[in-house]
C-alpha positions as CSV (number, residue, x, y, z in Angstrom):
1,M,5.8,4.9,-4.8
2,G,6.7,8.3,-5.9
3,G,7.1,11.7,-4.4
4,R,9.1,12.1,-1.2
5,W,9.6,8.3,-0.7
6,R,10.8,7.5,-4.2
7,E,14.5,6.8,-3.2
8,T,13.7,5.2,0.1
9,L,14.1,1.4,0.5
10,M,10.7,0.0,1.6
11,W,9.4,-3.4,2.6
12,A,6.1,-4.9,3.4
13,K,5.5,-7.2,6.4
14,C,3.2,-9.8,4.8
15,D,2.9,-12.5,7.5
16,M,0.7,-10.5,9.8
17,V,-2.5,-10.0,8.0
18,T,-5.4,-8.0,9.5
19,V,-8.5,-6.3,8.4
20,A,-8.8,-2.5,8.5
21,S,-11.8,-0.4,7.5
22,F,-11.1,2.5,5.1
23,K,-13.1,4.6,7.7
24,R,-10.3,4.0,10.2
25,L,-7.4,4.8,7.8
26,N,-5.9,8.3,7.6
27,L,-4.0,9.9,4.8
28,V,-0.3,10.7,5.4
29,R,-0.3,14.4,6.6
30,L,2.4,16.6,5.2
31,G,1.6,19.8,7.1
32,K,-0.2,22.9,5.9
33,S,0.1,25.1,2.9
34,R,0.9,28.9,3.2
35,E,-2.8,29.4,2.9
36,G,-3.5,27.1,5.9
37,K,-4.9,24.2,3.9
38,R,-4.0,20.7,5.1
39,L,-1.6,18.9,2.7
40,Y,-1.7,15.1,2.3
41,N,0.5,12.6,0.5
42,H,-1.4,11.2,-2.5
43,D,1.3,8.8,-3.9
44,I,-0.1,5.7,-5.7
45,L,1.4,2.3,-5.4
46,A,2.2,0.9,-8.8
47,A,0.0,-2.1,-9.9
48,E,3.1,-4.3,-10.3
49,R,4.3,-3.6,-6.7
50,L,0.8,-4.2,-5.3
51,L,0.6,-7.5,-7.0
52,E,4.0,-8.5,-5.5
53,I,2.7,-7.6,-2.1
54,R,-0.5,-9.6,-2.6
55,K,1.4,-12.6,-3.8
56,T,3.7,-12.5,-0.8
57,V,0.7,-12.2,1.5
58,A,-0.9,-15.2,-0.2
59,R,2.3,-17.3,0.2
60,S,2.6,-16.3,3.9
61,I,-0.9,-17.6,4.7
62,G,-0.6,-20.7,2.6
63,L,-2.8,-19.7,-0.4
64,P,-1.7,-20.3,-4.0
65,E,-0.8,-17.2,-6.0
66,S,-3.2,-18.4,-8.7
67,M,-6.1,-17.2,-6.5
68,L,-5.0,-13.6,-7.2
69,T,-5.6,-13.8,-10.9
70,K,-8.9,-13.9,-12.8
71,S,-9.5,-17.1,-14.7
72,S,-10.6,-16.8,-18.3
């Protein structure tokens, strides 16, 4: 991740998998601008990091990592 969390050590808890609807998720709020507009964090997780998390989740629930890649 970039932005304000770039130098912070982070971890993912991958053995407690649940389902969440995008309708129920909120953006991280950063406050308001001088003009009164709401400010949100828009950092994007790098593809490599997301793949690491997906592999760890797969291992934690007993699935092979090969299920995460497309077969030719």
